[in-house]
Wavefront OBJ file of the C-alpha trace (Angstrom):
o trace
v 35.409 115.292 163.870
v 33.778 111.866 163.512
v 33.544 111.988 159.326
v 36.901 113.216 159.479
v 38.192 109.998 161.642
v 35.835 107.710 159.887
v 37.921 109.166 156.439
v 41.433 109.459 157.962
v 40.760 105.626 159.141
v 39.303 104.578 155.523
v 42.624 105.892 154.033
v 45.208 104.253 155.954
v 43.670 100.798 155.556
v 43.539 101.793 151.297
v 47.160 103.236 151.623
v 49.379 101.129 153.714
v 49.681 97.694 151.923
v 50.921 100.568 149.144
v 53.359 102.289 151.175
v 54.365 99.869 153.932
v 58.135 98.389 153.358
v 57.395 98.804 149.956
v 61.539 98.513 149.505
v 62.060 95.128 151.444
v 62.835 94.478 155.259
v 64.556 96.688 157.163
v 67.804 95.563 159.371
v 65.414 96.084 162.416
v 64.255 92.728 161.921
v 66.992 90.727 161.200
v 66.396 88.656 164.042
v 62.935 87.585 164.083
v 62.236 88.235 160.613
v 58.612 89.091 161.154
v 57.002 92.176 158.905
v 56.262 95.256 160.492
v 52.860 95.585 159.111
v 50.184 97.940 160.752
v 47.998 96.900 163.046
v 49.927 93.769 164.834
v 48.627 91.486 161.668
v 49.938 87.746 162.672
v 51.797 85.483 160.267
v 49.709 82.527 158.914
v 50.005 79.410 160.327
v 48.541 77.551 157.769
v 50.886 75.287 154.957
v 52.670 77.540 153.573
v 52.115 77.432 149.252
v 56.336 77.923 149.140
v 59.395 76.019 149.466
v 63.133 77.316 149.844
v 64.817 74.321 147.683
v 68.581 74.237 147.836
v 69.797 72.365 144.602
v 72.078 70.338 146.532
v 72.602 69.144 150.170
v 76.115 69.882 150.051
v 78.477 72.608 149.334
v 82.491 73.317 149.743
v 83.313 76.165 152.258
v 83.475 79.205 150.298
v 81.768 77.938 147.190
v 78.303 79.098 145.944
v 75.013 77.454 146.218
v 71.546 78.072 144.244
v 68.639 78.680 146.131
v 65.393 78.744 145.068
v 61.686 80.519 146.268
v 59.499 77.900 144.638
v 55.644 78.051 144.809
v 52.861 75.264 144.178
v 50.785 74.966 142.865
v 53.348 76.911 140.111
v 51.331 79.416 139.618
v 51.220 81.008 143.002
v 52.779 84.470 143.156
v 54.188 86.598 146.073
v 55.218 90.180 146.490
v 57.803 90.116 149.225
v 60.634 88.120 151.059
v 63.673 88.058 153.045
v 65.950 85.085 153.321
v 68.869 84.221 155.296
v 71.222 80.920 156.179
v 71.356 80.137 159.851
v 74.011 77.779 161.415
v 70.972 74.717 162.453
v 72.887 74.073 165.742
v 73.067 76.783 168.420
v 73.570 79.537 168.678
v 72.242 80.114 165.130
v 73.954 82.599 163.629
v 73.563 84.141 160.116
v 76.015 82.454 157.806
v 77.966 83.362 154.253
v 76.759 85.894 151.993
v 74.180 86.367 148.912
v 75.494 87.495 145.890
v 73.637 90.492 143.915
v 72.192 88.580 140.556
v 68.992 91.003 139.826
v 68.979 94.290 141.175
v 65.528 94.891 140.038
v 64.185 92.029 142.296
v 66.590 91.432 144.883
v 68.770 93.753 147.439
v 70.843 92.186 150.011
v 71.131 93.972 153.580
v 73.315 93.336 156.318
v 72.550 91.372 159.563
v 75.544 91.073 161.851
v 77.707 90.172 158.391
v 77.934 91.742 155.231
v 75.151 90.791 152.236
v 74.094 87.827 154.433
v 70.500 88.664 154.171
v 68.204 89.003 150.670
v 65.064 90.501 150.765
v 62.875 92.377 147.768
v 63.337 95.746 146.255
v 59.427 96.229 145.396
v 55.890 94.937 145.814
v 55.538 93.698 142.266
v 54.145 89.888 141.694
v 57.161 87.457 141.496
v 56.496 83.571 140.401
v 59.635 81.844 141.354
v 62.852 83.169 142.354
v 66.411 81.794 141.967
v 69.344 83.496 144.594
v 72.854 82.850 144.653
v 74.437 82.383 148.233
v 78.287 81.766 148.946
v 79.400 79.291 151.719
v 81.639 80.687 154.093
v 85.438 80.218 153.906
v 86.602 78.042 157.030
v 83.340 77.156 158.376
v 82.293 73.525 158.288
v 78.585 72.318 159.678
v 74.998 72.384 158.159
v 72.922 75.357 157.600
v 69.343 75.971 156.863
v 67.766 78.571 154.655
v 64.651 80.088 156.562
v 62.497 82.959 154.995
v 59.555 85.045 155.127
v 57.054 85.100 152.260
v 54.837 87.759 151.367
v 51.843 86.817 149.637
v 49.816 90.138 150.154
v 49.886 92.576 153.080
v 47.985 91.042 155.420
v 48.963 87.562 154.313
v 52.223 86.138 155.012
v 54.448 82.894 156.122
v 57.294 83.151 158.605
v 60.126 80.439 159.151
v 59.635 78.618 156.158
v 62.739 76.102 156.381
v 64.713 74.494 153.684
v 66.193 70.891 154.307
v 69.681 71.116 155.833
v 72.464 72.106 153.375
v 76.277 70.120 155.229
v 78.846 72.802 154.332
v 82.584 70.718 154.139
v 85.954 71.312 153.283
v 86.203 72.908 149.672
v 88.826 70.394 148.924
v 86.531 67.695 149.120
v 84.954 68.216 145.884
v 81.594 69.506 146.556
v 78.813 68.545 143.962
v 77.899 70.683 140.999
v 74.887 72.052 140.461
v 72.183 70.356 138.803
v 69.507 71.780 137.058
v 65.639 72.903 138.742
v 63.433 70.674 138.296
v 60.452 72.176 136.728
v 57.755 69.879 138.396
v 57.180 71.986 141.564
v 56.904 70.117 145.054
v 53.765 70.641 147.825
v 55.697 72.284 150.746
v 55.281 70.766 154.255
v 56.419 73.692 156.464
v 53.534 75.568 158.934
v 54.917 78.442 160.779
v 54.249 79.526 164.286
v 54.661 83.184 165.609
v 56.336 84.861 166.750
v 59.667 83.362 165.252
v 63.027 84.321 166.218
v 65.709 82.192 165.205
v 65.934 78.507 163.162
v 65.051 76.169 165.477
v 67.667 74.563 168.085
v 68.756 71.363 167.612
v 70.986 68.873 169.248
v 74.290 67.760 167.684
v 72.829 64.935 166.013
v 75.630 63.391 163.592
v 73.218 61.288 162.299
v 73.071 61.250 158.338
v 69.978 62.957 157.440
v 68.593 60.436 154.833
v 67.303 58.447 157.896
v 65.300 61.509 159.586
v 61.806 60.797 159.262
v 62.309 57.120 158.111
v 59.126 55.092 159.124
v 57.481 58.652 159.636
v 56.922 60.181 156.877
v 59.021 58.114 154.103
v 59.994 54.902 154.169
v 63.382 53.699 154.015
v 64.994 50.399 153.004
v 69.069 49.043 153.377
v 71.554 46.612 153.948
v 72.159 44.505 156.058
v 68.898 44.036 157.301
v 67.840 46.039 160.510
v 70.927 48.770 159.256
v 68.157 51.371 158.997
v 67.475 50.797 163.024
v 71.405 51.339 163.533
v 71.190 54.096 161.025
v 74.320 52.273 159.655
v 73.268 51.146 155.988
v 75.707 49.893 153.235
v 73.281 51.312 151.043
v 70.119 53.056 151.690
v 67.109 54.085 149.704
v 64.275 56.448 150.916
v 61.662 56.984 149.425
v 59.295 60.432 149.583
v 55.531 61.072 147.833
v 54.491 64.277 147.532
v 50.936 63.918 145.777
v 52.143 62.704 143.007
v 55.706 63.400 143.149
v 57.582 59.661 143.605
v 60.999 60.738 145.162
v 63.887 58.223 145.307
v 67.218 59.263 147.620
v 69.737 56.817 147.577
v 73.056 56.934 149.317
v 76.179 54.285 149.593
v 79.810 54.538 150.460
v 80.783 51.362 152.147
v 84.206 49.982 149.893
v 84.038 53.195 147.742
v 81.172 52.169 145.416
v 81.070 52.885 141.136
v 77.512 52.927 141.840
v 73.614 52.517 143.785
v 70.926 51.574 142.382
v 67.004 51.014 142.927
v 64.716 49.468 140.703
v 61.369 48.529 140.361
v 59.890 44.916 140.339
v 57.121 42.674 139.998
v 58.552 39.446 141.719
v 61.607 40.205 142.957
v 63.722 38.374 140.987
v 66.274 39.757 138.283
v 64.654 40.156 135.207
v 62.139 42.665 133.458
v 62.721 45.630 136.203
v 63.248 49.142 135.811
v 66.256 50.437 137.382
v 67.726 54.045 138.217
v 71.545 54.407 138.822
v 73.398 57.016 139.972
v 76.874 56.861 139.005
v 79.557 59.007 140.254
v 81.911 60.377 137.000
v 84.614 62.494 136.628
v 84.061 64.195 140.174
v 79.960 64.640 139.729
v 77.254 61.918 139.978
v 74.731 61.164 137.057
v 71.435 59.420 137.043
v 70.591 57.077 134.459
v 67.856 54.556 133.473
v 68.424 50.899 133.043
v 66.664 47.504 132.588
v 67.710 44.129 134.187
v 67.546 41.092 132.397
v 67.941 37.456 133.099
v 71.557 36.674 132.951
v 74.874 37.442 134.266
v 75.744 40.800 134.063
v 71.684 41.534 133.314
v 71.737 45.257 133.437
v 71.829 47.824 130.564
v 70.715 50.958 129.714
v 71.162 50.498 125.602
v 67.615 51.494 124.152
v 66.252 52.673 127.059
v 64.401 56.326 127.676
v 66.230 58.850 129.688
v 63.381 61.155 129.983
v 60.792 59.604 132.709
v 63.176 60.900 136.060
v 65.220 64.164 136.824
v 68.425 64.059 139.285
v 67.286 66.822 142.184
v 70.150 66.142 144.272
v 73.979 64.578 144.019
v 76.955 64.315 145.644
v 80.122 62.284 146.100
v 82.332 63.019 149.043
v 85.107 61.191 150.365
v 83.738 57.783 148.205
v 79.674 58.474 149.408
v 77.930 58.246 146.915
v 74.314 60.263 147.155
v 71.526 61.513 145.027
v 68.293 62.181 145.057
v 66.007 61.517 142.049
v 62.337 62.530 140.833
v 60.719 59.267 138.783
v 57.468 59.962 137.078
v 54.831 58.357 138.792
v 53.294 56.479 135.774
v 56.038 55.529 133.242
v 56.324 52.586 130.282
v 59.570 50.931 129.836
v 60.573 49.011 127.669
v 56.927 48.379 126.978
v 56.369 47.698 130.650
v 53.846 50.121 132.555
v 55.235 50.921 135.936
v 52.132 52.589 137.697
v 53.432 53.460 141.183
v 50.179 55.240 142.267
v 47.917 51.861 141.837
v 50.013 49.336 141.830
v 52.856 47.954 144.155
v 56.311 46.999 143.656
v 59.217 45.397 145.121
v 62.566 47.580 145.880
v 65.506 46.532 144.498
v 68.673 47.995 145.873
v 72.137 47.083 144.802
v 75.873 48.568 145.134
v 79.001 47.184 143.357
v 82.222 48.138 142.477
v 82.073 48.249 138.780
v 80.326 50.631 136.547
v 80.781 51.717 132.804
v 79.418 54.025 130.071
v 76.538 51.560 129.143
v 76.114 49.370 132.224
v 76.850 48.663 135.647
v 78.710 45.272 136.837
v 77.449 42.685 139.230
v 76.373 44.076 142.776
v 79.495 42.653 144.495
v 79.103 44.832 147.755
v 75.402 44.302 148.384
v 71.954 43.886 146.952
v 68.311 43.290 148.855
v 65.086 42.825 147.774
v 61.740 44.072 149.782
v 60.190 40.952 151.217
v 56.809 41.945 150.059
v 55.480 44.334 147.037
v 55.007 48.198 148.599
v 52.738 51.104 147.808
v 55.135 53.451 147.863
v 52.609 56.196 148.722
v 52.210 54.230 152.282
v 54.824 55.115 154.891
v 56.010 52.211 157.141
v 58.390 50.180 157.954
v 60.060 48.021 155.153
v 61.048 44.232 155.499
v 63.424 42.651 152.871
v 63.325 39.515 151.814
v 63.541 36.425 153.927
v 66.949 34.899 153.564
v 65.879 32.018 155.746
v 66.154 29.649 152.719
v 69.871 30.782 151.881
v 70.481 30.378 155.404
v 69.030 26.894 155.602
v 71.386 25.669 152.396
v 74.564 26.972 154.088
v 73.720 25.230 157.255
v 72.758 21.877 155.500
v 76.033 22.136 153.428
v 78.110 22.718 156.461
v 76.973 20.067 158.697
v 77.188 17.499 155.471
v 80.340 18.123 154.406
v 82.192 19.624 157.462
v 80.232 17.432 159.765
v 78.762 14.273 158.701
v 81.047 13.376 155.411
v 84.046 13.780 157.267
v 83.303 11.697 160.627
v 81.866 8.627 158.222
v 84.802 8.682 155.679
v 86.901 8.558 159.126
v 85.516 5.573 160.547
v 85.396 3.823 157.095
v 88.870 4.381 157.050
v 90.202 3.171 160.263
v 87.818 1.512 162.299
v 86.881 -1.227 160.368
v 88.309 -3.613 163.311
v 87.457 -1.715 166.013
v 84.135 -2.896 168.341
v 84.462 -6.220 166.620
v 81.360 -8.672 167.769
v 79.124 -5.614 168.863
v 76.758 -4.967 166.018
v 73.706 -2.149 165.416
v 70.845 -3.044 163.155
v 72.306 -6.607 162.533
v 75.486 -4.587 160.807
v 78.942 -4.060 162.429
v 79.279 -1.032 164.442
v 81.744 0.979 161.805
v 79.365 0.354 158.992
v 76.393 1.121 160.992
v 77.527 4.354 161.597
v 79.479 4.991 158.421
v 76.045 4.140 156.319
v 73.565 6.456 159.058
v 76.167 9.544 158.640
v 76.704 9.201 154.789
v 72.850 8.882 154.058
v 72.546 12.069 156.530
v 74.712 13.444 154.560
v 72.954 12.674 151.293
v 70.028 14.066 152.541
v 71.578 17.301 153.767
v 73.181 17.734 150.567
v 70.146 16.884 148.449
v 68.142 19.131 150.791
v 70.060 22.364 150.462
v 70.437 21.608 146.703
v 66.770 21.493 146.506
v 66.612 24.806 148.504
v 69.095 27.006 146.685
v 67.147 26.185 143.476
v 64.086 27.550 144.980
v 65.476 30.282 146.605
v 67.608 31.433 143.452
v 64.856 30.366 140.743
v 67.455 28.619 138.446
v 71.014 29.039 137.979
v 73.724 31.167 139.466
v 74.482 34.695 137.817
v 77.351 34.675 140.151
v 80.713 34.913 138.747
v 82.116 32.508 141.164
v 83.103 28.777 141.009
v 80.668 27.830 143.871
v 77.993 27.165 141.883
v 79.417 24.250 139.468
v 81.750 22.845 142.323
v 78.384 22.365 144.617
v 77.125 20.834 141.528
v 79.576 18.735 141.426
v 79.836 17.779 144.734
v 76.148 17.325 144.495
v 76.385 14.580 141.631
v 78.795 12.366 142.781
v 77.020 12.621 146.219
v 73.791 11.354 144.313
v 75.107 8.727 142.921
v 77.288 7.447 145.674
v 74.808 5.423 147.485
v 73.501 4.380 144.119
v 76.511 2.416 143.330
v 76.841 0.979 147.038
v 73.619 -0.315 146.788
v 74.765 -2.768 143.470
v 78.429 -3.452 145.077
v 79.809 -6.618 144.709
v 79.763 -9.432 146.612
v 83.256 -9.484 149.152
v 85.648 -12.211 147.262
v 84.331 -11.679 143.534
v 86.268 -10.426 140.843
v 84.587 -7.202 140.690
v 84.681 -6.149 144.266
v 88.433 -4.627 144.011
v 86.997 -2.412 141.391
v 84.149 -1.229 143.257
v 86.393 -0.729 146.654
v 88.620 1.955 144.751
v 85.778 3.697 142.723
v 83.729 4.017 146.136
v 86.448 5.048 147.912
v 87.629 7.770 144.958
v 83.866 9.332 144.525
v 83.851 9.638 147.921
v 86.932 11.272 148.932
v 86.386 13.608 145.936
v 83.172 14.440 146.344
v 84.553 15.678 150.387
v 87.204 17.571 148.447
v 85.128 18.996 146.257
v 82.614 20.197 148.334
v 85.248 21.804 151.059
v 86.493 23.719 148.067
v 83.429 24.621 147.173
v 82.862 26.158 151.029
v 85.744 28.386 150.611
v 84.594 29.770 147.577
v 81.095 30.406 149.713
v 82.714 33.008 151.550
v 83.430 35.252 148.510
v 79.909 35.240 147.593
v 78.062 39.126 148.286
v 74.930 37.372 148.980
v 76.284 35.271 151.721
v 77.285 38.078 153.786
v 80.322 36.131 155.390
v 82.886 37.253 156.811
v 86.621 36.949 155.203
v 87.975 35.992 158.285
v 85.810 32.614 157.976
v 88.368 31.360 155.841
v 90.675 31.269 159.003
v 87.948 28.748 160.409
v 87.984 26.685 157.690
v 91.969 26.433 157.019
v 92.024 25.395 161.026
v 89.171 22.610 160.101
v 91.477 21.454 156.935
v 94.640 21.443 159.177
v 93.080 19.376 162.159
v 91.333 16.943 159.713
v 94.048 16.384 157.906
v 96.433 15.821 160.993
v 93.771 13.503 162.393
v 94.511 11.119 159.224
v 97.983 11.457 159.872
v 97.792 10.378 163.362
v 95.469 7.480 162.544
v 97.413 6.541 159.408
v 100.914 6.166 161.500
v 99.615 4.009 163.941
v 97.965 1.934 160.870
v 101.296 1.525 159.300
v 103.398 0.810 162.908
v 100.946 -2.353 162.911
v 101.367 -3.164 158.883
v 105.332 -2.637 159.376
v 105.614 -4.788 162.093
v 105.944 -2.813 165.348
v 103.545 -4.885 167.200
v 105.427 -7.913 168.209
v 102.414 -10.396 168.734
v 101.752 -9.814 165.031
v 104.544 -8.754 163.437
v 104.202 -11.040 160.488
v 100.290 -11.915 160.461
v 98.490 -8.892 161.297
v 97.753 -6.261 158.836
v 94.830 -3.519 160.260
v 92.453 -3.727 157.713
v 92.443 0.773 158.026
v 91.891 1.300 154.765
v 88.256 1.256 153.403
v 90.017 -0.865 149.979
v 91.464 -3.150 152.226
v 89.916 -5.895 151.198
v 91.382 -5.987 147.621
v 94.077 -6.784 148.772
v 95.869 -10.470 149.403
v 96.919 -9.643 152.825
v 93.443 -9.018 154.116
v 92.444 -12.501 152.851
v 95.367 -13.874 155.099
v 94.297 -12.506 158.845
v 93.270 -15.706 160.521
v 89.930 -16.343 161.953
v 91.613 -15.077 165.368
v 92.453 -11.756 164.434
v 88.794 -11.443 162.941
v 86.910 -11.646 165.990
v 89.102 -9.050 168.002
v 90.028 -5.581 167.844
v 93.196 -4.538 166.084
v 95.973 -2.927 168.502
v 95.646 0.341 169.223
v 91.902 0.438 169.508
v 91.813 1.914 172.717
v 94.080 4.421 171.718
v 91.908 5.080 168.282
v 88.337 5.317 170.418
v 89.747 7.984 172.820
v 91.162 10.322 169.424
v 87.893 9.517 168.000
v 86.172 11.063 170.967
v 88.526 13.800 170.675
v 87.851 14.210 167.085
v 83.728 14.225 167.300
v 84.145 17.060 169.724
v 86.254 19.572 167.806
v 84.548 18.510 164.425
v 81.052 19.404 166.367
v 82.424 22.729 167.460
v 83.899 23.643 164.019
v 80.299 22.634 162.740
v 78.559 24.750 165.452
v 80.482 27.638 164.535
v 79.980 28.188 161.204
v 76.387 27.000 161.243
v 76.013 30.080 163.764
v 78.401 32.519 161.640
v 76.150 31.655 158.504
v 72.709 31.490 159.591
v 73.613 34.884 161.774
v 75.654 36.562 158.946
v 76.192 39.323 159.237
v 77.499 38.368 162.141
v 79.530 41.659 162.987
v 76.133 43.424 162.514
v 73.844 40.981 164.011
v 76.824 40.593 167.556
v 76.322 44.417 167.395
v 72.824 44.344 167.657
v 72.514 42.049 170.357
v 74.941 44.048 171.912
v 72.715 47.104 171.794
v 69.858 45.231 173.459
v 71.805 43.838 176.081
v 72.945 47.643 177.113
v 69.345 49.703 176.484
l 1 2 3 4 5 6 7 8 9 10 11 12 13 14 15 16 17 18 19 20 21 22 23 24 25 26 27 28 29 30 31 32 33 34 35 36 37 38 39 40 41 42 43 44 45 46 47 48 49 50 51 52 53 54 55 56 57 58 59 60 61 62 63 64 65 66 67 68 69 70 71 72 73 74 75 76 77 78 79 80 81 82 83 84 85 86 87 88 89 90 91 92 93 94 95 96 97 98 99 100 101 102 103 104 105 106 107 108 109 110 111 112 113 114 115 116 117 118 119 120 121 122 123 124 125 126 127 128 129 130 131 132 133 134 135 136 137 138 139 140 141 142 143 144 145 146 147 148 149 150 151 152 153 154 155 156 157 158 159 160 161 162 163 164 165 166 167 168 169 170 171 172 173 174 175 176 177 178 179 180 181 182 183 184 185 186 187 188 189 190 191 192 193 194 195 196 197 198 199 200 201 202 203 204 205 206 207 208 209 210 211 212 213 214 215 216 217 218 219 220 221 222 223 224 225 226 227 228 229 230 231 232 233 234 235 236 237 238 239 240 241 242 243 244 245 246 247 248 249 250 251 252 253 254 255 256 257 258 259 260 261 262 263 264 265 266 267 268 269 270 271 272 273 274 275 276 277 278 279 280 281 282 283 284 285 286 287 288 289 290 291 292 293 294 295 296 297 298 299 300 301 302 303 304 305 306 307 308 309 310 311 312 313 314 315 316 317 318 319 320 321 322 323 324 325 326 327 328 329 330 331 332 333 334 335 336 337 338 339 340 341 342 343 344 345 346 347 348 349 350 351 352 353 354 355 356 357 358 359 360 361 362 363 364 365 366 367 368 369 370 371 372 373 374 375 376 377 378 379 380 381 382 383 384 385 386 387 388 389 390 391 392 393 394 395 396 397 398 399 400 401 402 403 404 405 406 407 408 409 410 411 412 413 414 415 416 417 418 419 420 421 422 423 424 425 426 427 428 429 430 431 432 433 434 435 436 437 438 439 440 441 442 443 444 445 446 447 448 449 450 451 452 453 454 455 456 457 458 459 460 461 462 463 464 465 466 467 468 469 470 471 472 473 474 475 476 477 478 479 480 481 482 483 484 485 486 487 488 489 490 491 492 493 494 495 496 497 498 499 500 501 502 503 504 505 506 507 508 509 510 511 512 513 514 515 516 517 518 519 520 521 522 523 524 525 526 527 528 529 530 531 532 533 534 535 536 537 538 539 540 541 542 543 544 545 546 547 548 549 550 551 552 553 554 555 556 557 558 559 560 561 562 563 564 565 566 567 568 569 570 571 572 573 574 575 576 577 578 579 580 581 582 583 584 585 586 587 588 589 590 591 592 593 594 595 596 597 598 599 600 601 602 603 604 605 606 607 608 609 610 611 612 613 614 615 616 617 618 619 620 621 622 623 624 625 626 627 628 629 630 631 632 633 634 635 636 637 638 639 640
């Protein structure tokens, strides 16, 4: 009896793997997806060598999506499988249906719906398998493909999940199916039995590109700090799997014409290898390009297009999304890019224009990582410091909205005020005028040097701000030199000097204000458009105050002050001593304040307060730019 029992046990072990479920999974395991293998064999909990890969992350309802069962390494085979798509959120129902494309290897079963689960038809070895899945009509949401893969009778994995796939309305032009990469991805999913349903997740509406940032992938975007708030104008996520370097990019701010990421040795424009994702005719294409120093210095011409592969792409509601795998080591324009052994700055850019040969200037945004990165090292990615840029803006605003405006006002209307009172051996008006204009000169020269250090040369931006700033700086530089060589009062050349000094100073001031208006349009400055209204308010206030002071000056000149009807000429204008009336003033007139001096002092105090408010407001907006995001971040910190 015992020999017979032993023989029976041996036969059951030998025959079991051959005859158990050779024609695929039964309907009875629709919920558990757990193979009914004898002896209570549990699924493996090690890392599976298989991966479920949808070819795109977005699909239209009612449209087809190709799903691949891939192996890694590429020569690993399997014998059986079961796969279905489930709602990512509770109640995690099975959704959609599969299309029968290969009856010799695949059959479809009904798990609460028609043909919504695919399984094997035989136990012959298989090495990669492509399936066609049709998204359910009228459904909007996210699905996850779940699979059980059996490599052998006693060696199988349960609960292998794909990345989420978003199902949108079919009218939103879901992305085209892209080719399957021949480079296999190392799987990361591990399973823990028993498996019943896909993991229930909370209804998190956060963009999936931000999931895992700083944990299993590096994320970099702008404006600064947007990855933490998950609200970037453009973002790139880098994932390294073995020797596979994957860049996932996304941008939808202002309906961009492209989003691009580049590798740079020096964080400056020029000699950088770039991958662009460009929406074209309803789909998204990827191109390799190269940057050159100079305007519009990005081109695809002569650049090899064979060192990267487009894995995923979509263009929905103006949002560009693409996932690109780049060779770990590549040579572009004779320059070697070795991401395994070298570190690089990341350049991220997006713009509103692109054509068949290149993308145009990154007018929507551009950001550079602050330090060269080893992309295989996961961690927070900080952008390059904008301290110098912010200091440039703060210095120029303080100089030309603040000190220059006040210095010009003092020289024009306060020569006959505080008569007899001196500071450092000079008349009050002259001492303060000189101090304010020297401060303007120092701030302007410092701002000029700072911006050249920041940019590393002449600006490539198609904006007159740079040339206007250069003209302002030259005039400002020359002004004190001319003042140093001014002729002595009373000489024949003094009137000419006064006119030139007045003209150069006012011209520099006007050009500087115009340059500030153009600075608002600079993408790099990240200034809000409504800043123009503040600048307009400043100009209106400045002109109004000049008008008030001028009216009272002309009242005095016209003889409305009875005591000095025929002899008084208030020297309110900086070039007044070039006229004979200046010389006609009596010595007594020169030794006392002109009429309305009290009114002028009150108005000056009012002017200083308002100008100070303008300067503080503009500097704060500039230094904390983008101000809306900064304010929002502060609000969240306070709320937390």
